[in-house]
C-alpha positions in Angstrom: 3.2 19.3 -50.3 3.5 22.2 -48.0 0.3 22.7 -45.6 -0.8 25.6 -43.9 -0.5 25.3 -40.1 -3.9 25.6 -39.2 -6.8 23.6 -40.3 -10.4 24.9 -40.8 -9.6 27.8 -38.4 -7.1 29.7 -40.8 -9.9 30.7 -42.7 -10.8 33.8 -40.7 -12.4 37.3 -41.7 -12.7 40.9 -40.7 -16.2 41.7 -39.1 -16.0 44.8 -41.3 -14.5 43.4 -44.7 -15.3 39.6 -44.2 -12.0 38.8 -46.1 -10.4 35.8 -46.0 -7.2 35.3 -44.6 -4.8 32.7 -45.0 -3.7 33.5 -41.6 -1.5 29.7 -41.4 1.9 30.3 -43.2 2.9 27.3 -45.6 5.1 25.5 -42.3 7.4 23.6 -44.8 8.4 25.3 -47.7 11.0 23.8 -49.2 10.8 24.2 -52.4 10.7 27.6 -54.6 8.6 25.6 -57.3 6.2 25.1 -55.0 5.2 28.5 -54.0 4.1 28.1 -50.6 2.4 31.6 -49.7 3.9 33.6 -46.3 2.0 34.5 -43.5 -0.9 36.9 -43.3 -1.6 38.9 -40.4 -5.0 37.7 -38.3 -7.2 40.6 -38.5 -9.1 41.8 -35.5 -12.8 40.8 -34.8 -12.3 37.4 -36.4 -15.6 35.3 -36.9 -16.1 31.9 -36.5 -16.9 29.5 -39.9 -20.6 29.0 -40.3 -20.3 26.6 -42.9 -19.0 23.2 -43.8 -15.3 24.0 -44.5 -12.6 21.8 -45.4 -9.2 21.1 -43.7 -6.8 23.5 -45.3 -4.1 22.2 -47.0 -1.7 24.1 -49.7 -3.7 22.2 -52.7 -7.3 23.2 -50.7 -8.7 25.1 -53.6 -9.8 29.0 -52.7 -11.0 30.1 -55.9 -11.8 28.9 -59.5 -13.6 29.8 -62.6 -14.5 26.9 -64.6 -17.2 25.9 -67.5 -19.7 23.2 -67.7 -22.0 22.0 -70.5 -22.4 23.7 -73.8 -22.5 22.1 -77.4 -19.5 20.3 -77.3 -18.4 16.1 -77.3 -18.6 14.2 -73.8 -14.8 13.7 -74.2 -14.4 17.7 -74.0 -17.0 18.0 -71.1 -14.9 15.8 -69.2 -11.5 16.9 -69.9 -12.1 20.5 -70.2 -9.8 22.9 -67.9 -10.9 25.4 -65.6 -10.3 29.2 -66.9 -8.1 29.8 -63.5 -7.7 27.7 -60.1 -6.2 29.4 -57.0 -5.1 27.6 -54.1 -4.7 28.0 -50.4 -0.7 27.9 -50.7 -0.7 30.7 -53.3 -0.6 28.7 -56.7 -2.5 29.8 -59.7 -3.1 27.4 -62.7 -4.1 28.4 -65.9 -3.7 27.3 -69.3 -1.1 28.6 -71.3 -0.8 29.3 -74.9 -1.8 27.0 -77.5 -0.2 26.2 -80.9 -2.4 26.2 -84.4 -0.6 23.2 -85.2 -2.3 20.1 -86.4 -2.3 17.4 -84.7 -1.5 19.6 -81.8 0.3 18.1 -78.6 -1.2 15.6 -76.6 -0.7 17.2 -73.1 -2.1 20.7 -72.6 0.1 23.6 -71.9 -0.5 24.1 -68.3 1.1 27.0 -66.4 1.4 27.6 -62.4 2.1 31.0 -61.2 2.8 31.9 -57.6 1.0 34.4 -55.2 1.5 36.0 -51.6 -1.3 35.1 -48.9 -2.1 39.0 -49.1 -2.8 38.8 -53.0 -4.9 35.5 -52.9 -6.8 37.5 -50.3 -7.3 40.2 -52.7 -8.5 38.0 -55.1 -10.7 36.2 -52.9 -12.5 39.7 -51.9 -12.6 40.6 -55.4 -14.6 37.6 -56.0 -16.8 38.1 -53.1 -17.4 42.0 -54.2 -18.4 40.4 -57.6 -21.0 38.3 -56.1 -19.9 34.9 -55.7 -22.1 33.4 -53.1 -25.0 30.8 -53.0 -28.4 31.4 -54.0 -27.5 34.3 -56.6 -30.1 34.2 -59.3 -28.8 35.3 -62.7 -31.7 34.3 -65.0 -31.7 32.4 -67.9 -31.1 33.9 -70.9 -33.1 32.6 -74.6 -29.7 31.4 -76.0 -29.4 27.8 -77.1 -26.3 25.5 -76.6 -23.9 27.8 -74.6 -21.8 27.0 -71.7 -22.3 27.7 -68.2 -19.6 29.9 -66.3 -18.9 28.4 -62.7 -17.3 30.4 -60.1 -16.5 28.7 -57.0 -15.4 30.5 -53.7 -14.1 29.4 -50.4 -15.1 31.5 -47.4 -15.2 31.5 -43.8 -19.2 30.6 -44.4 -18.0 27.6 -46.8 -17.7 27.1 -50.5 -19.8 29.4 -52.3 -20.8 28.7 -55.9 -22.7 30.6 -58.7 -23.4 29.6 -62.1 -24.0 32.1 -65.5 -25.5 30.1 -68.5 -24.3 31.9 -71.4 -22.4 34.8 -69.4 -20.6 36.0 -72.6 -23.6 35.7 -75.1 -26.2 37.2 -73.4 -26.4 40.8 -72.1 -28.7 44.1 -72.7 -32.1 44.5 -73.2 -32.9 41.8 -75.6 -31.5 38.8 -73.4 -34.6 38.0 -71.4 -33.0 39.2 -68.3 -34.0 41.7 -65.7 -31.8 44.8 -65.2 -30.4 43.6 -61.8 -29.3 40.2 -63.3 -27.7 42.4 -66.0 -26.1 44.2 -63.5 -24.6 40.8 -61.2 -23.8 39.2 -64.6 -21.5 42.4 -65.7 -19.7 42.2 -62.1 -18.9 38.7 -62.8 -17.7 39.3 -66.4 -15.8 42.2 -65.1 -14.2 39.5 -62.8 -13.2 37.2 -65.2 -11.4 40.1 -66.8 -9.6 40.9 -63.8 -8.7 37.4 -62.8 -7.5 37.0 -66.4 -4.6 39.7 -66.3 -3.2 39.4 -62.4 -0.1 41.4 -63.5 -2.5 44.5 -63.7 -4.9 43.1 -61.4 -2.4 42.7 -58.4 0.1 45.1 -59.5 3.7 44.8 -61.2 5.7 42.6 -59.8 3.1 40.9 -57.5 2.8 37.5 -59.4 5.7 35.3 -59.9 6.5 33.9 -63.4 4.9 31.1 -64.8 6.3 27.6 -65.1 5.3 24.4 -66.4 2.6 22.7 -64.2 3.9 19.1 -63.1 1.2 17.2 -62.5 1.3 14.3 -59.8 -2.0 12.8 -61.5 -3.2 12.3 -64.9 -6.5 11.1 -66.5 -7.0 9.7 -69.9 -10.4 9.4 -71.9 -9.7 7.0 -74.3 -12.3 6.0 -77.1 -11.6 3.7 -80.4 -9.0 5.2 -82.4 -10.3 5.8 -86.3 -8.0 6.9 -88.9 -9.5 10.5 -90.4 -9.2 11.2 -94.0 -6.6 14.0 -94.2 -4.8 13.4 -90.5 -1.4 12.7 -91.1 0.2 9.3 -90.5 0.9 8.8 -86.7 3.2 6.4 -84.8 1.3 3.8 -82.8 2.4 4.0 -78.8 2.1 1.7 -76.0 -0.1 2.8 -73.6 2.1 2.7 -70.2 -1.0 3.9 -67.7 -3.9 1.4 -66.7 -5.5 -0.9 -69.0 -7.9 1.2 -71.5 -10.6 2.1 -72.3 -11.4 2.3 -68.4 -14.4 3.6 -66.6 -17.4 3.9 -68.5 -18.4 7.7 -69.4 -21.7 7.5 -69.7 -24.3 4.7 -71.5 -24.4 4.5 -74.9 -20.7 6.2 -75.0 -17.9 4.3 -76.8 -15.6 5.9 -74.5 -13.8 5.5 -70.6 -11.6 7.1 -68.3 -8.7 6.0 -66.6 -6.5 7.8 -64.3 -2.8 7.0 -63.2 -0.7 8.4 -60.3 2.9 7.7 -58.8 4.9 5.7 -61.5 2.4 5.5 -63.9 1.4 8.9 -63.9 5.0 9.7 -64.9 5.1 7.1 -67.3 2.2 8.4 -69.4 3.6 12.0 -69.1 7.0 10.9 -70.8 5.1 9.1 -73.7 3.1 11.8 -74.0 6.1 14.1 -74.9 6.2 12.4 -78.0 2.7 11.9 -78.8 0.2 14.1 -80.2 -3.4 14.6 -80.0 -4.4 11.9 -82.5 -1.9 9.4 -81.6 -3.1 5.9 -81.6 -1.9 4.5 -78.4 -2.1 0.7 -77.8 -3.4 -1.1 -75.0 -4.4 -5.0 -74.9 -4.4 -5.1 -78.9 -6.7 -2.3 -79.4 -6.0 1.3 -80.8 -7.2 4.3 -78.8 -7.5 7.9 -79.5 -6.7 9.2 -75.5 -7.6 12.7 -74.5 -5.1 13.6 -71.7 -6.1 15.6 -69.0 -3.2 16.4 -66.2 -5.2 16.6 -62.8 -5.0 19.7 -60.9 -4.0 19.6 -56.8 -7.6 19.2 -55.9 -8.4 16.4 -58.2 -7.5 12.8 -58.0 -9.6 10.5 -60.5 -11.9 10.3 -63.3 -15.0 10.6 -60.8 -13.2 14.2 -60.0 -13.6 15.3 -63.6 -17.1 13.9 -64.1 -18.4 15.8 -61.1 -17.5 19.0 -62.5 -18.4 18.3 -66.2 
């Protein structure tokens, strides 16, 4: 994994624009697929970090939009994918098109694109201008069972987070929100629109063609397998990873989570190529349904998933 040549002090900002500058180049970019970003010039009048900023590597999360809560199953809460994740080395990971075929594939269609450092900065400044900062009050609209949209941004002041409950569902005068809260929510909705179409936002040719994301680690949420009425017959498949069901996900839930890295992750990914979302996986004489979740560069265990659920 290429790393930026500077640690936390690589996060510098213009005193005027407060722009996040990834001034350290990815020093050892030995693979085009890794998509290490090039150097961005340091600006005059840089400010010192004032918050808790991690050491910056290529896998440091810079910007993310993801979702929490909502009326979904516990397994979906644990395995839900972010809308977009942008990393310090320019990687942008999103979920690609999905098939309507049933049963669907065992693995989600994760795609990775690559940006230059200057374009990462453009997205950071766009998120900052949209109001992604700690302490923003977006109100609590009277909508039941909606999900919360969470925005995470790394700045020279540290990690900034803002959460908007029912962002898509609540708007206008009947939402119970103040005019200022509606305005702030509209800015965040516009940010989602911009992040959903990077070619338009950044300009033609600025975003490299998407390729399949190849995870180094993978998690699986396991629950007892049951044959649902009307489901097509499935072939039992030996589970090649850590023993199922794994670490319990919650009291009273018949499900657990396991994670695999190194060779075990490769074995799970290889077996999943011939599996579906309802494949009965066998482990220690029992059958399980396993929802597979490739781990992103800043994730390394089931605990990371549960922290964001």
